N, CA, C and O atoms as a CHARMM CRD file, in Angstrom:
* protein
*
  376
    1    1 MET  N      0.84300  -1.17900   0.00000 PROA 1      0.00000
    2    1 MET  CA     0.00000   0.00000   0.00000 PROA 1      0.00000
    3    1 MET  C      0.89000   1.24500   0.00000 PROA 1      0.00000
    4    1 MET  O      1.95900   1.25700   0.61000 PROA 1      0.00000
    5    2 LEU  N      0.43900   2.27300  -0.68100 PROA 2      0.00000
    6    2 LEU  CA     1.15300   3.54300  -0.73100 PROA 2      0.00000
    7    2 LEU  C      1.34900   4.08900   0.68000 PROA 2      0.00000
    8    2 LEU  O      0.44200   4.02400   1.50900 PROA 2      0.00000
    9    3 THR  N      2.52500   4.62100   0.94300 PROA 3      0.00000
   10    3 THR  CA     2.77800   5.32300   2.19600 PROA 3      0.00000
   11    3 THR  C      3.05800   6.78800   1.88000 PROA 3      0.00000
   12    3 THR  O      3.24300   7.15800   0.72100 PROA 3      0.00000
   13    4 MET  N      3.08600   7.62300   2.93200 PROA 4      0.00000
   14    4 MET  CA     3.35200   9.04900   2.75200 PROA 4      0.00000
   15    4 MET  C      4.48100   9.47300   3.68000 PROA 4      0.00000
   16    4 MET  O      4.56500   9.02300   4.82200 PROA 4      0.00000
   17    5 THR  N      5.34500  10.34400   3.17400 PROA 5      0.00000
   18    5 THR  CA     6.37500  10.91700   4.02700 PROA 5      0.00000
   19    5 THR  C      5.73500  11.98100   4.92000 PROA 5      0.00000
   20    5 THR  O      4.60600  12.40700   4.67600 PROA 5      0.00000
   21    6 GLU  N      6.45300  12.40200   5.94000 PROA 6      0.00000
   22    6 GLU  CA     5.95700  13.47600   6.80900 PROA 6      0.00000
   23    6 GLU  C      5.69100  14.74100   6.00700 PROA 6      0.00000
   24    6 GLU  O      4.72000  15.45000   6.27100 PROA 6      0.00000
   25    7 ASN  N      6.54800  15.03000   5.03000 PROA 7      0.00000
   26    7 ASN  CA     6.34700  16.21200   4.18400 PROA 7      0.00000
   27    7 ASN  C      5.04300  16.11200   3.41400 PROA 7      0.00000
   28    7 ASN  O      4.30400  17.09200   3.32000 PROA 7      0.00000
   29    8 ALA  N      4.74800  14.93900   2.86000 PROA 8      0.00000
   30    8 ALA  CA     3.51400  14.75700   2.09800 PROA 8      0.00000
   31    8 ALA  C      2.30000  14.92800   2.99700 PROA 8      0.00000
   32    8 ALA  O      1.32400  15.56900   2.60700 PROA 8      0.00000
   33    9 VAL  N      2.35200  14.36100   4.19800 PROA 9      0.00000
   34    9 VAL  CA     1.24600  14.49500   5.15200 PROA 9      0.00000
   35    9 VAL  C      0.99400  15.96900   5.44500 PROA 9      0.00000
   36    9 VAL  O     -0.15200  16.42000   5.41500 PROA 9      0.00000
   37   10 PHE  N      2.04400  16.71700   5.72600 PROA 10     0.00000
   38   10 PHE  CA     1.92000  18.13800   6.03800 PROA 10     0.00000
   39   10 PHE  C      1.31900  18.90800   4.85900 PROA 10     0.00000
   40   10 PHE  O      0.39300  19.69900   5.04000 PROA 10     0.00000
   41   11 VAL  N      1.84500  18.67600   3.65400 PROA 11     0.00000
   42   11 VAL  CA     1.39100  19.42000   2.47600 PROA 11     0.00000
   43   11 VAL  C     -0.06600  19.10100   2.16400 PROA 11     0.00000
   44   11 VAL  O     -0.84000  20.01200   1.86600 PROA 11     0.00000
   45   12 ILE  N     -0.45500  17.84200   2.22400 PROA 12     0.00000
   46   12 ILE  CA    -1.84200  17.47200   1.92100 PROA 12     0.00000
   47   12 ILE  C     -2.79400  18.11000   2.92500 PROA 12     0.00000
   48   12 ILE  O     -3.85000  18.61300   2.54300 PROA 12     0.00000
   49   13 ARG  N     -2.43200  18.09400   4.20100 PROA 13     0.00000
   50   13 ARG  CA    -3.29200  18.73800   5.20800 PROA 13     0.00000
   51   13 ARG  C     -3.37600  20.23200   4.97700 PROA 13     0.00000
   52   13 ARG  O     -4.44800  20.81600   5.13800 PROA 13     0.00000
   53   14 GLU  N     -2.28800  20.86100   4.60600 PROA 14     0.00000
   54   14 GLU  CA    -2.28200  22.29800   4.33900 PROA 14     0.00000
   55   14 GLU  C     -3.13100  22.64500   3.11200 PROA 14     0.00000
   56   14 GLU  O     -3.87000  23.62900   3.13500 PROA 14     0.00000
   57   15 ILE  N     -3.03400  21.85600   2.05500 PROA 15     0.00000
   58   15 ILE  CA    -3.84300  22.10800   0.85300 PROA 15     0.00000
   59   15 ILE  C     -5.32500  22.01500   1.20000 PROA 15     0.00000
   60   15 ILE  O     -6.11300  22.87400   0.80500 PROA 15     0.00000
   61   16 ALA  N     -5.70300  20.98300   1.93200 PROA 16     0.00000
   62   16 ALA  CA    -7.11300  20.81400   2.31100 PROA 16     0.00000
   63   16 ALA  C     -7.58500  21.98100   3.17200 PROA 16     0.00000
   64   16 ALA  O     -8.70300  22.46600   2.99600 PROA 16     0.00000
   65   17 ALA  N     -6.74700  22.43400   4.09800 PROA 17     0.00000
   66   17 ALA  CA    -7.12200  23.55000   4.97300 PROA 17     0.00000
   67   17 ALA  C     -7.26600  24.84300   4.17900 PROA 17     0.00000
   68   17 ALA  O     -8.21100  25.60000   4.40000 PROA 17     0.00000
   69   18 GLN  N     -6.34400  25.10300   3.26200 PROA 18     0.00000
   70   18 GLN  CA    -6.39800  26.32100   2.45500 PROA 18     0.00000
   71   18 GLN  C     -7.62500  26.35300   1.55600 PROA 18     0.00000
   72   18 GLN  O     -8.17700  27.42000   1.28700 PROA 18     0.00000
   73   19 GLN  N     -8.04500  25.19500   1.09800 PROA 19     0.00000
   74   19 GLN  CA    -9.21200  25.11300   0.22200 PROA 19     0.00000
   75   19 GLN  C    -10.51600  24.98900   1.01700 PROA 19     0.00000
   76   19 GLN  O    -11.59500  24.86800   0.43700 PROA 19     0.00000
   77   20 GLN  N    -10.40800  25.01900   2.33600 PROA 20     0.00000
   78   20 GLN  CA   -11.55700  24.86800   3.23100 PROA 20     0.00000
   79   20 GLN  C    -12.36700  23.62500   2.86400 PROA 20     0.00000
   80   20 GLN  O    -13.59700  23.64600   2.82300 PROA 20     0.00000
   81   21 ALA  N    -11.63900  22.55100   2.60000 PROA 21     0.00000
   82   21 ALA  CA   -12.26100  21.28700   2.21500 PROA 21     0.00000
   83   21 ALA  C    -12.84700  20.61000   3.45700 PROA 21     0.00000
   84   21 ALA  O    -12.36600  20.83300   4.56800 PROA 21     0.00000
   85   22 PRO  N    -13.88400  19.78700   3.27500 PROA 22     0.00000
   86   22 PRO  CA   -14.45400  19.06900   4.41300 PROA 22     0.00000
   87   22 PRO  C    -13.45100  18.05000   4.96900 PROA 22     0.00000
   88   22 PRO  O    -12.48000  17.69100   4.30200 PROA 22     0.00000
   89   23 GLU  N    -13.70000  17.59400   6.19600 PROA 23     0.00000
   90   23 GLU  CA   -12.78900  16.62900   6.81800 PROA 23     0.00000
   91   23 GLU  C    -12.67600  15.34200   6.01500 PROA 23     0.00000
   92   23 GLU  O    -11.67800  14.63000   6.12200 PROA 23     0.00000
   93   24 SER  N    -13.68100  15.04200   5.22000 PROA 24     0.00000
   94   24 SER  CA   -13.67000  13.82300   4.41100 PROA 24     0.00000
   95   24 SER  C    -12.79900  13.96100   3.16300 PROA 24     0.00000
   96   24 SER  O    -12.59100  12.98200   2.44600 PROA 24     0.00000
   97   25 ALA  N    -12.28900  15.15900   2.89800 PROA 25     0.00000
   98   25 ALA  CA   -11.54300  15.43100   1.67000 PROA 25     0.00000
   99   25 ALA  C    -10.16600  14.79000   1.68100 PROA 25     0.00000
  100   25 ALA  O     -9.62900  14.42900   2.72800 PROA 25     0.00000
  101   26 GLY  N     -9.61600  14.66200   0.48300 PROA 26     0.00000
  102   26 GLY  CA    -8.27000  14.13200   0.33900 PROA 26     0.00000
  103   26 GLY  C     -7.73100  14.41100  -1.05000 PROA 26     0.00000
  104   26 GLY  O     -8.42200  14.95200  -1.91200 PROA 26     0.00000
  105   27 LEU  N     -6.49300  14.03100  -1.24100 PROA 27     0.00000
  106   27 LEU  CA    -5.83800  14.15400  -2.53300 PROA 27     0.00000
  107   27 LEU  C     -6.17000  12.89800  -3.33000 PROA 27     0.00000
  108   27 LEU  O     -5.86600  11.79000  -2.88900 PROA 27     0.00000
  109   28 ARG  N     -6.78500  13.05400  -4.48800 PROA 28     0.00000
  110   28 ARG  CA    -7.14100  11.88700  -5.30400 PROA 28     0.00000
  111   28 ARG  C     -6.10000  11.71600  -6.39600 PROA 28     0.00000
  112   28 ARG  O     -5.78200  12.65200  -7.13100 PROA 28     0.00000
  113   29 ILE  N     -5.57600  10.50100  -6.48700 PROA 29     0.00000
  114   29 ILE  CA    -4.60500  10.16300  -7.51900 PROA 29     0.00000
  115   29 ILE  C     -5.26700   9.15400  -8.45300 PROA 29     0.00000
  116   29 ILE  O     -5.71200   8.08700  -8.02900 PROA 29     0.00000
  117   30 ALA  N     -5.32100   9.51500  -9.72200 PROA 30     0.00000
  118   30 ALA  CA    -5.91900   8.64400 -10.72700 PROA 30     0.00000
  119   30 ALA  C     -4.89900   8.38700 -11.83200 PROA 30     0.00000
  120   30 ALA  O     -4.16200   9.28400 -12.24100 PROA 30     0.00000
  121   31 ALA  N     -4.87500   7.14900 -12.30100 PROA 31     0.00000
  122   31 ALA  CA    -3.95900   6.78000 -13.38000 PROA 31     0.00000
  123   31 ALA  C     -4.63200   7.00900 -14.72600 PROA 31     0.00000
  124   31 ALA  O     -5.82800   6.77000 -14.89100 PROA 31     0.00000
  125   32 ASP  N     -3.84300   7.47500 -15.67600 PROA 32     0.00000
  126   32 ASP  CA    -4.28400   7.58100 -17.06400 PROA 32     0.00000
  127   32 ASP  C     -3.37300   6.67100 -17.87800 PROA 32     0.00000
  128   32 ASP  O     -2.34700   7.11800 -18.38900 PROA 32     0.00000
  129   33 PRO  N     -3.74400   5.38400 -18.00300 PROA 33     0.00000
  130   33 PRO  CA    -2.86700   4.42900 -18.68900 PROA 33     0.00000
  131   33 PRO  C     -2.53800   4.82900 -20.12300 PROA 33     0.00000
  132   33 PRO  O     -1.44300   4.54100 -20.60600 PROA 33     0.00000
  133   34 THR  N     -3.46200   5.48400 -20.80800 PROA 34     0.00000
  134   34 THR  CA    -3.23100   5.88800 -22.19000 PROA 34     0.00000
  135   34 THR  C     -2.09600   6.90100 -22.27600 PROA 34     0.00000
  136   34 THR  O     -1.22500   6.80100 -23.14100 PROA 34     0.00000
  137   35 ALA  N     -2.11600   7.87900 -21.36800 PROA 35     0.00000
  138   35 ALA  CA    -1.08800   8.91800 -21.37100 PROA 35     0.00000
  139   35 ALA  C      0.14500   8.49100 -20.57000 PROA 35     0.00000
  140   35 ALA  O      1.19700   9.12400 -20.66200 PROA 35     0.00000
  141   36 GLY  N      0.01300   7.42400 -19.78900 PROA 36     0.00000
  142   36 GLY  CA     1.13200   6.98700 -18.96000 PROA 36     0.00000
  143   36 GLY  C      1.43600   7.97200 -17.85200 PROA 36     0.00000
  144   36 GLY  O      2.59700   8.19200 -17.50800 PROA 36     0.00000
  145   37 SER  N      0.37900   8.57100 -17.28600 PROA 37     0.00000
  146   37 SER  CA     0.58800   9.58700 -16.26500 PROA 37     0.00000
  147   37 SER  C     -0.40500   9.41800 -15.11600 PROA 37     0.00000
  148   37 SER  O     -1.33000   8.60800 -15.17800 PROA 37     0.00000
  149   38 LEU  N     -0.18500  10.19700 -14.08500 PROA 38     0.00000
  150   38 LEU  CA    -1.08000  10.25400 -12.93500 PROA 38     0.00000
  151   38 LEU  C     -1.63300  11.66700 -12.83000 PROA 38     0.00000
  152   38 LEU  O     -0.93000  12.63800 -13.11000 PROA 38     0.00000
  153   39 THR  N     -2.89900  11.78200 -12.42600 PROA 39     0.00000
  154   39 THR  CA    -3.47200  13.09200 -12.17100 PROA 39     0.00000
  155   39 THR  C     -3.76100  13.21300 -10.68000 PROA 39     0.00000
  156   39 THR  O     -4.18000  12.24900 -10.03900 PROA 39     0.00000
  157   40 LEU  N     -3.53600  14.38800 -10.14200 PROA 40     0.00000
  158   40 LEU  CA    -3.77900  14.66200  -8.72500 PROA 40     0.00000
  159   40 LEU  C     -4.79800  15.78400  -8.62600 PROA 40     0.00000
  160   40 LEU  O     -4.63600  16.83800  -9.24200 PROA 40     0.00000
  161   41 THR  N     -5.84700  15.55600  -7.84900 PROA 41     0.00000
  162   41 THR  CA    -6.86500  16.57000  -7.60900 PROA 41     0.00000
  163   41 THR  C     -7.29100  16.50800  -6.15400 PROA 41     0.00000
  164   41 THR  O     -7.13900  15.47600  -5.50100 PROA 41     0.00000
  165   42 LEU  N     -7.81700  17.59700  -5.65000 PROA 42     0.00000
  166   42 LEU  CA    -8.40300  17.60100  -4.32300 PROA 42     0.00000
  167   42 LEU  C     -9.85400  17.16500  -4.46800 PROA 42     0.00000
  168   42 LEU  O    -10.60800  17.75300  -5.24400 PROA 42     0.00000
  169   43 ALA  N    -10.24700  16.13700  -3.72400 PROA 43     0.00000
  170   43 ALA  CA   -11.60400  15.59800  -3.81700 PROA 43     0.00000
  171   43 ALA  C    -12.26100  15.63900  -2.44100 PROA 43     0.00000
  172   43 ALA  O    -11.60600  15.41300  -1.42400 PROA 43     0.00000
  173   44 ASP  N    -13.57200  15.93200  -2.41900 PROA 44     0.00000
  174   44 ASP  CA   -14.30500  15.98700  -1.15000 PROA 44     0.00000
  175   44 ASP  C    -14.44600  14.62400  -0.49900 PROA 44     0.00000
  176   44 ASP  O    -14.57200  14.51900   0.72100 PROA 44     0.00000
  177   45 GLN  N    -14.42400  13.57200  -1.32600 PROA 45     0.00000
  178   45 GLN  CA   -14.55400  12.21800  -0.80800 PROA 45     0.00000
  179   45 GLN  C    -14.03700  11.25100  -1.86400 PROA 45     0.00000
  180   45 GLN  O    -13.90600  11.62600  -3.02900 PROA 45     0.00000
  181   46 PRO  N    -13.74000  10.00600  -1.47500 PROA 46     0.00000
  182   46 PRO  CA   -13.26200   9.04600  -2.46900 PROA 46     0.00000
  183   46 PRO  C    -14.37200   8.64700  -3.43200 PROA 46     0.00000
  184   46 PRO  O    -15.55100   8.66000  -3.07800 PROA 46     0.00000
  185   47 ASP  N    -13.98200   8.29300  -4.65100 PROA 47     0.00000
  186   47 ASP  CA   -14.91600   7.72700  -5.61300 PROA 47     0.00000
  187   47 ASP  C    -15.14000   6.26300  -5.26800 PROA 47     0.00000
  188   47 ASP  O    -14.32200   5.65100  -4.58000 PROA 47     0.00000
  189   48 LEU  N    -16.22600   5.71100  -5.73400 PROA 48     0.00000
  190   48 LEU  CA   -16.51300   4.30300  -5.53500 PROA 48     0.00000
  191   48 LEU  C    -15.35700   3.47400  -6.10000 PROA 48     0.00000
  192   48 LEU  O    -14.96300   3.66600  -7.25100 PROA 48     0.00000
  193   49 GLY  N    -14.82000   2.56300  -5.30700 PROA 49     0.00000
  194   49 GLY  CA   -13.71200   1.71600  -5.73900 PROA 49     0.00000
  195   49 GLY  C    -12.33700   2.26400  -5.39100 PROA 49     0.00000
  196   49 GLY  O    -11.34000   1.56100  -5.55600 PROA 49     0.00000
  197   50 ASP  N    -12.25900   3.50400  -4.91300 PROA 50     0.00000
  198   50 ASP  CA   -10.96600   4.07800  -4.53800 PROA 50     0.00000
  199   50 ASP  C    -10.42100   3.41000  -3.27600 PROA 50     0.00000
  200   50 ASP  O    -11.17700   3.05600  -2.37100 PROA 50     0.00000
  201   51 GLN  N     -9.11100   3.24700  -3.23200 PROA 51     0.00000
  202   51 GLN  CA    -8.43000   2.81500  -2.01800 PROA 51     0.00000
  203   51 GLN  C     -8.11700   4.08800  -1.22000 PROA 51     0.00000
  204   51 GLN  O     -7.62600   5.06700  -1.78200 PROA 51     0.00000
  205   52 VAL  N     -8.39900   4.07200   0.07500 PROA 52     0.00000
  206   52 VAL  CA    -8.16700   5.24400   0.91000 PROA 52     0.00000
  207   52 VAL  C     -6.95400   4.99300   1.79600 PROA 52     0.00000
  208   52 VAL  O     -6.88500   3.98900   2.50600 PROA 52     0.00000
  209   53 VAL  N     -6.00100   5.91800   1.74400 PROA 53     0.00000
  210   53 VAL  CA    -4.82200   5.87000   2.59700 PROA 53     0.00000
  211   53 VAL  C     -4.89800   7.09000   3.50100 PROA 53     0.00000
  212   53 VAL  O     -4.97300   8.22100   3.02100 PROA 53     0.00000
  213   54 ASP  N     -4.87900   6.86100   4.81100 PROA 54     0.00000
  214   54 ASP  CA    -4.97100   7.95700   5.78000 PROA 54     0.00000
  215   54 ASP  C     -3.74400   7.90600   6.67300 PROA 54     0.00000
  216   54 ASP  O     -3.44600   6.87200   7.27100 PROA 54     0.00000
  217   55 SER  N     -3.04300   9.01000   6.76100 PROA 55     0.00000
  218   55 SER  CA    -1.86600   9.10100   7.61800 PROA 55     0.00000
  219   55 SER  C     -1.93000  10.40700   8.39000 PROA 55     0.00000
  220   55 SER  O     -1.75200  11.48300   7.81900 PROA 55     0.00000
  221   56 SER  N     -2.18200  10.31200   9.67400 PROA 56     0.00000
  222   56 SER  CA    -2.24300  11.48500  10.54900 PROA 56     0.00000
  223   56 SER  C     -3.20600  12.54700  10.03400 PROA 56     0.00000
  224   56 SER  O     -2.93800  13.74200  10.15400 PROA 56     0.00000
  225   57 GLY  N     -4.31600  12.11800   9.46700 PROA 57     0.00000
  226   57 GLY  CA    -5.32800  13.06100   8.98900 PROA 57     0.00000
  227   57 GLY  C     -5.15700  13.50600   7.55300 PROA 57     0.00000
  228   57 GLY  O     -6.02500  14.19600   7.01800 PROA 57     0.00000
  229   58 ALA  N     -4.06200  13.13000   6.91600 PROA 58     0.00000
  230   58 ALA  CA    -3.88000  13.41300   5.49100 PROA 58     0.00000
  231   58 ALA  C     -4.41800  12.21200   4.73000 PROA 58     0.00000
  232   58 ALA  O     -3.97400  11.08200   4.93200 PROA 58     0.00000
  233   59 ARG  N     -5.38200  12.47200   3.84900 PROA 59     0.00000
  234   59 ARG  CA    -6.02400  11.37200   3.12800 PROA 59     0.00000
  235   59 ARG  C     -5.66900  11.40500   1.64900 PROA 59     0.00000
  236   59 ARG  O     -5.63800  12.46200   1.02000 PROA 59     0.00000
  237   60 VAL  N     -5.40200  10.21600   1.11000 PROA 60     0.00000
  238   60 VAL  CA    -5.14800  10.05100  -0.31400 PROA 60     0.00000
  239   60 VAL  C     -6.12400   9.00300  -0.81900 PROA 60     0.00000
  240   60 VAL  O     -6.28600   7.94300  -0.21400 PROA 60     0.00000
  241   61 PHE  N     -6.77500   9.31300  -1.93700 PROA 61     0.00000
  242   61 PHE  CA    -7.69300   8.38400  -2.58000 PROA 61     0.00000
  243   61 PHE  C     -7.02800   7.90700  -3.87000 PROA 61     0.00000
  244   61 PHE  O     -6.62900   8.71800  -4.70600 PROA 61     0.00000
  245   62 LEU  N     -6.91400   6.60400  -4.02700 PROA 62     0.00000
  246   62 LEU  CA    -6.26900   6.02700  -5.19900 PROA 62     0.00000
  247   62 LEU  C     -7.28800   5.27100  -6.03900 PROA 62     0.00000
  248   62 LEU  O     -7.96500   4.37400  -5.53600 PROA 62     0.00000
  249   63 ASP  N     -7.40100   5.62900  -7.32400 PROA 63     0.00000
  250   63 ASP  CA    -8.28000   4.82400  -8.16300 PROA 63     0.00000
  251   63 ASP  C     -7.63400   3.43900  -8.30300 PROA 63     0.00000
  252   63 ASP  O     -6.44400   3.29400  -8.02200 PROA 63     0.00000
  253   64 PRO  N     -8.38500   2.42800  -8.72600 PROA 64     0.00000
  254   64 PRO  CA    -7.83100   1.06700  -8.74700 PROA 64     0.00000
  255   64 PRO  C     -6.51900   0.93000  -9.52200 PROA 64     0.00000
  256   64 PRO  O     -5.61600   0.22100  -9.07800 PROA 64     0.00000
  257   65 ASP  N     -6.40200   1.59300 -10.66600 PROA 65     0.00000
  258   65 ASP  CA    -5.16000   1.50000 -11.44500 PROA 65     0.00000
  259   65 ASP  C     -3.99700   2.16200 -10.71100 PROA 65     0.00000
  260   65 ASP  O     -2.88900   1.62600 -10.69500 PROA 65     0.00000
  261   66 ALA  N     -4.24200   3.32300 -10.10400 PROA 66     0.00000
  262   66 ALA  CA    -3.19100   4.00800  -9.35300 PROA 66     0.00000
  263   66 ALA  C     -2.79500   3.19200  -8.12300 PROA 66     0.00000
  264   66 ALA  O     -1.61500   3.12900  -7.77600 PROA 66     0.00000
  265   67 ALA  N     -3.77100   2.56800  -7.46200 PROA 67     0.00000
  266   67 ALA  CA    -3.47800   1.74600  -6.27900 PROA 67     0.00000
  267   67 ALA  C     -2.53500   0.60800  -6.63500 PROA 67     0.00000
  268   67 ALA  O     -1.60700   0.30600  -5.88400 PROA 67     0.00000
  269   68 THR  N     -2.76800  -0.02000  -7.77300 PROA 68     0.00000
  270   68 THR  CA    -1.89400  -1.10700  -8.21700 PROA 68     0.00000
  271   68 THR  C     -0.51100  -0.57800  -8.55900 PROA 68     0.00000
  272   68 THR  O      0.49700  -1.16300  -8.16400 PROA 68     0.00000
  273   69 LEU  N     -0.46100   0.51500  -9.28400 PROA 69     0.00000
  274   69 LEU  CA     0.80000   1.10600  -9.71900 PROA 69     0.00000
  275   69 LEU  C      1.65500   1.57800  -8.53900 PROA 69     0.00000
  276   69 LEU  O      2.88100   1.48100  -8.57400 PROA 69     0.00000
  277   70 LEU  N      0.99500   2.09100  -7.49300 PROA 70     0.00000
  278   70 LEU  CA     1.71600   2.71900  -6.38200 PROA 70     0.00000
  279   70 LEU  C      1.77500   1.86000  -5.11300 PROA 70     0.00000
  280   70 LEU  O      2.15300   2.35900  -4.05400 PROA 70     0.00000
  281   71 GLN  N      1.41000   0.59200  -5.20600 PROA 71     0.00000
  282   71 GLN  CA     1.29400  -0.22700  -4.00700 PROA 71     0.00000
  283   71 GLN  C      2.59000  -0.35800  -3.21500 PROA 71     0.00000
  284   71 GLN  O      2.53600  -0.55400  -2.00100 PROA 71     0.00000
  285   72 ASP  N      3.74400  -0.25800  -3.85400 PROA 72     0.00000
  286   72 ASP  CA     5.01000  -0.39300  -3.14200 PROA 72     0.00000
  287   72 ASP  C      5.81600   0.90400  -3.17500 PROA 72     0.00000
  288   72 ASP  O      7.04700   0.88700  -3.16400 PROA 72     0.00000
  289   73 LYS  N      5.09500   2.02900  -3.21600 PROA 73     0.00000
  290   73 LYS  CA     5.74300   3.33700  -3.34400 PROA 73     0.00000
  291   73 LYS  C      5.43500   4.23500  -2.14500 PROA 73     0.00000
  292   73 LYS  O      4.56400   3.94100  -1.32600 PROA 73     0.00000
  293   74 ALA  N      6.18100   5.33800  -2.07300 PROA 74     0.00000
  294   74 ALA  CA     5.96900   6.35600  -1.04700 PROA 74     0.00000
  295   74 ALA  C      5.73000   7.69500  -1.73500 PROA 74     0.00000
  296   74 ALA  O      6.42900   8.04900  -2.68500 PROA 74     0.00000
  297   75 LEU  N      4.74100   8.43200  -1.24800 PROA 75     0.00000
  298   75 LEU  CA     4.42700   9.76000  -1.76900 PROA 75     0.00000
  299   75 LEU  C      5.18600  10.78900  -0.95400 PROA 75     0.00000
  300   75 LEU  O      5.12800  10.78300   0.27500 PROA 75     0.00000
  301   76 ASP  N      5.90000  11.67300  -1.63900 PROA 76     0.00000
  302   76 ASP  CA     6.63400  12.74800  -0.97700 PROA 76     0.00000
  303   76 ASP  C      6.14100  14.06400  -1.56400 PROA 76     0.00000
  304   76 ASP  O      5.51800  14.08100  -2.62600 PROA 76     0.00000
  305   77 ALA  N      6.41500  15.14800  -0.88400 PROA 77     0.00000
  306   77 ALA  CA     6.02500  16.46900  -1.36500 PROA 77     0.00000
  307   77 ALA  C      7.04200  17.50200  -0.90900 PROA 77     0.00000
  308   77 ALA  O      7.70000  17.34900   0.12000 PROA 77     0.00000
  309   78 ALA  N      7.14800  18.54600  -1.69700 PROA 78     0.00000
  310   78 ALA  CA     8.02400  19.66300  -1.35900 PROA 78     0.00000
  311   78 ALA  C      7.34100  20.95000  -1.79300 PROA 78     0.00000
  312   78 ALA  O      6.56800  20.96800  -2.75100 PROA 78     0.00000
  313   79 VAL  N      7.64000  22.02800  -1.07300 PROA 79     0.00000
  314   79 VAL  CA     7.11800  23.34600  -1.39900 PROA 79     0.00000
  315   79 VAL  C      8.31300  24.22900  -1.74700 PROA 79     0.00000
  316   79 VAL  O      9.26400  24.33400  -0.97300 PROA 79     0.00000
  317   80 ASP  N      8.25400  24.86800  -2.92400 PROA 80     0.00000
  318   80 ASP  CA     9.36800  25.72600  -3.32400 PROA 80     0.00000
  319   80 ASP  C      9.23900  27.10600  -2.68000 PROA 80     0.00000
  320   80 ASP  O      8.27600  27.38000  -1.96500 PROA 80     0.00000
  321   81 ASP  N     10.21200  27.96200  -2.93900 PROA 81     0.00000
  322   81 ASP  CA    10.24500  29.29400  -2.32500 PROA 81     0.00000
  323   81 ASP  C      9.04500  30.16000  -2.70100 PROA 81     0.00000
  324   81 ASP  O      8.69300  31.08500  -1.96900 PROA 81     0.00000
  325   82 ASP  N      8.42000  29.86600  -3.83200 PROA 82     0.00000
  326   82 ASP  CA     7.26200  30.63900  -4.28800 PROA 82     0.00000
  327   82 ASP  C      5.94100  30.03200  -3.82700 PROA 82     0.00000
  328   82 ASP  O      4.87300  30.53200  -4.18200 PROA 82     0.00000
  329   83 GLY  N      6.00300  28.96300  -3.04000 PROA 83     0.00000
  330   83 GLY  CA     4.78900  28.32300  -2.54400 PROA 83     0.00000
  331   83 GLY  C      4.22600  27.25400  -3.45700 PROA 83     0.00000
  332   83 GLY  O      3.15800  26.70400  -3.18800 PROA 83     0.00000
  333   84 GLY  N      4.93400  26.95400  -4.53500 PROA 84     0.00000
  334   84 GLY  CA     4.49800  25.89200  -5.45100 PROA 84     0.00000
  335   84 GLY  C      4.75700  24.52400  -4.83400 PROA 84     0.00000
  336   84 GLY  O      5.77200  24.31100  -4.17100 PROA 84     0.00000
  337   85 VAL  N      3.84000  23.61500  -5.05700 PROA 85     0.00000
  338   85 VAL  CA     3.94700  22.27100  -4.49200 PROA 85     0.00000
  339   85 VAL  C      4.32600  21.28100  -5.58100 PROA 85     0.00000
  340   85 VAL  O      3.78400  21.31100  -6.68500 PROA 85     0.00000
  341   86 GLN  N      5.26300  20.40900  -5.25300 PROA 86     0.00000
  342   86 GLN  CA     5.62900  19.33000  -6.15200 PROA 86     0.00000
  343   86 GLN  C      5.51900  18.02500  -5.38500 PROA 86     0.00000
  344   86 GLN  O      6.05900  17.88400  -4.28800 PROA 86     0.00000
  345   87 PHE  N      4.80600  17.06700  -5.98400 PROA 87     0.00000
  346   87 PHE  CA     4.70600  15.74000  -5.40800 PROA 87     0.00000
  347   87 PHE  C      5.64500  14.81800  -6.15800 PROA 87     0.00000
  348   87 PHE  O      5.86600  14.97500  -7.35900 PROA 87     0.00000
  349   88 GLY  N      6.19000  13.86000  -5.44100 PROA 88     0.00000
  350   88 GLY  CA     7.07400  12.87300  -6.04700 PROA 88     0.00000
  351   88 GLY  C      6.73200  11.48700  -5.53600 PROA 88     0.00000
  352   88 GLY  O      6.19100  11.32400  -4.44200 PROA 88     0.00000
  353   89 ILE  N      7.05500  10.50300  -6.34000 PROA 89     0.00000
  354   89 ILE  CA     6.82500   9.10400  -5.99400 PROA 89     0.00000
  355   89 ILE  C      8.19100   8.43200  -5.94400 PROA 89     0.00000
  356   89 ILE  O      9.00100   8.58300  -6.85900 PROA 89     0.00000
  357   90 ALA  N      8.43900   7.69600  -4.87700 PROA 90     0.00000
  358   90 ALA  CA     9.71300   6.99900  -4.72600 PROA 90     0.00000
  359   90 ALA  C      9.47400   5.59300  -4.19200 PROA 90     0.00000
  360   90 ALA  O      8.41600   5.29400  -3.63700 PROA 90     0.00000
  361   91 ALA  N     10.46500   4.74600  -4.36600 PROA 91     0.00000
  362   91 ALA  CA    10.40500   3.41100  -3.77700 PROA 91     0.00000
  363   91 ALA  C     10.41300   3.56600  -2.26600 PROA 91     0.00000
  364   91 ALA  O     11.06600   4.46200  -1.73200 PROA 91     0.00000
  365   92 LYS  N      9.69000   2.69700  -1.58000 PROA 92     0.00000
  366   92 LYS  CA     9.67300   2.75700  -0.11300 PROA 92     0.00000
  367   92 LYS  C     11.06200   2.45400   0.41200 PROA 92     0.00000
  368   92 LYS  O     11.75800   1.57700  -0.10000 PROA 92     0.00000
  369   93 SER  N     11.45800   3.18900   1.44000 PROA 93     0.00000
  370   93 SER  CA    12.74300   2.90800   2.08700 PROA 93     0.00000
  371   93 SER  C     12.51800   1.92000   3.21200 PROA 93     0.00000
  372   93 SER  O     11.47000   1.91000   3.85900 PROA 93     0.00000
  373   94 GLY  N     13.52200   1.09300   3.43000 PROA 94     0.00000
  374   94 GLY  CA    13.44200   0.12400   4.52600 PROA 94     0.00000
  375   94 GLY  C     12.51600  -0.92200   4.20400 PROA 94     0.00000
  376   94 GLY  O     12.31200  -1.83500   5.00400 PROA 94     0.00000
């Protein structure tokens, strides 16, 4: 199952707070197999069939394809000097 770094947990909670999202909200990751990419959006709740990953109140919703693709990965995040957010996917450590 996907895990989240402390940075990712912090950033996801901050994004939800800034958007005044409900407590049920989370970052939704969906796979686009045709484009070979992932899309990230803030969602009020998971879609039917989504896998929900919750870490210290930061929630991520994974569509079935993304859940399979990211099952052995870790989600990380960083904020640049201008406040821009970048998410990254890495192999789990340890």
